[in-house]
TORVO-386883 format. One record per residue (C-alpha): x, y, z. Coordinates in steps of 0.2 Angstrom, whole numbers, plus 5000, padded with zeros to 4 digits. Example, Ala and Ser with C-alpha at 12.3 -4.5 7.8 and 13.67 -1.06 7.14 Angstrom:
2
506249785039;506849955036;
//
This chain:
408
500050005000;500650174995;501050305009;499750415001;498450285003;498350315021;497850495020;496250555027;494850595015;494750785012;496650825015;497050834996;495450944994;496051075007;494451035017;494451075036;494450905045;494750815062;496050675061;496250555076;498050485076;497950295075;499750285081;499350365098;500050265112;499750275131;500950415137;501950295148;502250175134;502750315122;503950395134;504750225139;505250205121;505850385119;507650435121;507150595130;506050635145;505650735160;507450755165;507850845149;506450975152;506950995170;508751035164;508051165152;507051245166;508551255177;509451335163;508051465161;508251505179;510051545177;509651655163;508251755172;509351885180;510151925163;508451945155;507852055169;509352165166;509252175147;507352195146;506852285162;505252355153;504552195147;505152055158;504452035176;505652075190;506051885192;506651875174;505351745169;504651735152;502851675153;501051725149;499351735158;498051595157;496451685152;494651635154;493351645140;491751555135;491551475117;490151515105;489051385114;489351465131;490551335138;492151375147;493751395137;495451435143;496751535133;498651515136;499151685130;500851665122;500351805109;500751915124;502451845129;503751965135;505152025124;504451955107;502551945109;502551765102;502851585107;504551585099;505251685114;505151515123;506251435110;507251565100;507751665115;508251515124;509351445111;510251615108;510551615127;511251445127;512451485113;513051645122;513251535138;514351415129;515451555121;515651645137;516151485146;517451435133;518151605134;518351595153;517051735156;515751635165;516151505178;515051395189;514051505202;514351665192;512851775189;512351775171;512251965171;514051955166;513451915149;512852095147;514552165152;515852245140;517052085139;515651975135;514952095122;516652115114;516651925112;514951905105;515252045092;516451925084;515151795081;513551785071;511951685072;510951625057;509151565056;507851525043;506151585047;504451645041;504551785054;504251755072;505651635076;506851755066;506251905077;506451815093;508251755088;508551935082;507952025098;508951915109;510551905099;510652095096;510252125115;511852035118;512852105104;512951955093;512751985074;511251895067;510651855049;508851795046;508451705030;506651735026;505451645014;504251735002;502851705014;503651815027;502751985029;503652145025;503352225042;504252075050;505752105039;505752285043;505652265062;507152145061;508152275051;507752405064;508552295077;510152295066;509852115060;510352065042;508852005032;509051895017;507551865007;507151714997;505951684982;505651504988;504751445003;505151415022;506151255018;507251335006;507651485017;508151365031;509251265019;510151415013;510451475031;511151305036;512351305021;513051475024;513351445043;514251275039;515551375029;515851505043;516751445059;516151595068;514351565064;513051465073;511451405065;509851385074;508951245065;507051255067;506851085059;507950985071;508551085086;508351005103;508751165112;507251245103;506151095107;506551085126;506451275127;504651255122;504351105132;504751195148;503051295145;502051145153;502851185169;502251365168;500451315164;500251185178;500251315192;499051425183;497851275180;497951235199;497551425203;496051415192;495451255201;495651145186;496250975189;496350865173;496150675174;496050545161;494250545162;494150735160;495850785152;496550945146;496250965127;497651085121;497551155104;499251205097;499551295080;500751205070;502051245057;503651145056;503151075073;504551125085;503551245096;501951135097;502950975097;503951035112;502451105121;501550935118;503050835124;503150945140;501250925143;501350735141;502850725153;501850825166;500050765164;500250595155;498550535149;497650675157;498050785142;497550775124;498750865112;497950935096;498951015082;498151135071;498651175053;498051275038;497151175025;498451225012;499951175024;499551015034;501350955034;501250875051;499650785048;500450725031;501950665041;500950565054;499650495042;500950435029;502450395040;503550465027;504750605031;505150645013;503350705008;502850885007;501150965005;501650994986;501650804983;499750794987;499350944976;499251084989;500051244987;500651295004;499851475002;498951535018;498551695027;499351605042;501151645037;501851575052;501151405048;501551405030;502751255030;502851115017;503650985026;503650935045;505150915056;505750735055;506550755072;505050825081;503850695072;505050555078;504950615096;503050665098;502250555084;501450435097;501050575109;499950675097;498050635100;497350725084;497650855070;496350975064;496551075048;495651245047;495251365032;495951545030;494251615030;493951545047;495551615054;495251785048;493451785055;494151725072;495451875072;493951985071;492951895084;494351885097;494652075095;492852125095;492352015110;493951995120;495152135114;496452005110;497652065096;498051905087;498851865070;497851735059;499051595064;498651625083;496851605081;496951425074;496551345091;494951435093;494351375076;494951205079;493951195096;492351245087;492651115074;492950975087;491451025097;490150895093;491350785083;492450725097;491450655112;491950655130;492250785143;493750885141;494451055148;494851155132;496451255131;496851365116;498751415115;498951575106;500551605098;500851785091;500051945086;500152065101;501652155092;500652175076;500752365070;499152455067;499452465049;499452275048;498152235061;496752355057;496552295039;496252115046;494752185055;493952255040;493352095034;
//
């Protein structure tokens, strides 16, 4: 049987659909077979804690006094009047997008390693030394490269420039012009490509490989990005407890995660499964034109792209416009993903307007995917659940970009 014979009906036709993962395993079984686990996330959390004083010093106007990067858990009701919870990563400090959890983290990890190798940072030292002149002089000799549709590039750019690192962001044709402009305003180099996201990543990877002073942040396979995102589960847990929410396998969390290449949603899903086990259902949400992770899970084939099934990868959700899923992430979280939902551009734009009009949430189309998916799942997915929509970006949208989205 061909890999393509396993695809759900409607996928090739760019129709919204709910797909339950037949390869889903009980969490304990999936994690027992995995090379990574809770200890890796706890190590990332400890590293985040070491970075906190530095973040508080570099970003005093946006980061809390304790230097943590986190977002609130908001309460809404859905269109049927039922309770709905929103993990508001569109309002994260520093970057106003979920990529702060990964992009900022990996830049910090690279800076830490450079400083340690140069003898500027020793065990027990405050990481605020990374903001001092000797460290900045060191960092000025190094550059970071990344391929991005926009938000990861911005998160990497903000953190790298704050430390004095050079940065070069390779962007696909899908990337919005305003995202390129704000990177240039930081002093980052922006390289525009006529091809898609995958081509931009490949170009950045090749250039970095030829430069001994360059470091490539690989959105397709970076474990540092992955575990930076995974730590978010530990931020959500106390917020759920404070709201009186206690998920169980009988009434699990059902968490909707917008998905592009898969690093951020895959990392968050992995953290949630490590923390809550079978008391959480992880649902990836993709545009109907770019269902790359669904394609990978349904086919089992790392080489397939959405172009191979006749889709064009053109979507208003530019942050999710990815033709091929991360093989690394799919290999880790494949048996942990409960379902994938695909959504239309029209529904995303309608939700941008609804969230602003009813809740004053400033979201980009990508970040509304979870709300649309929740409405699609209602009635099609029986069983009690506590729905959590993870928003991913938009609070930084300039008026000239956001207001036209409201015009309809």
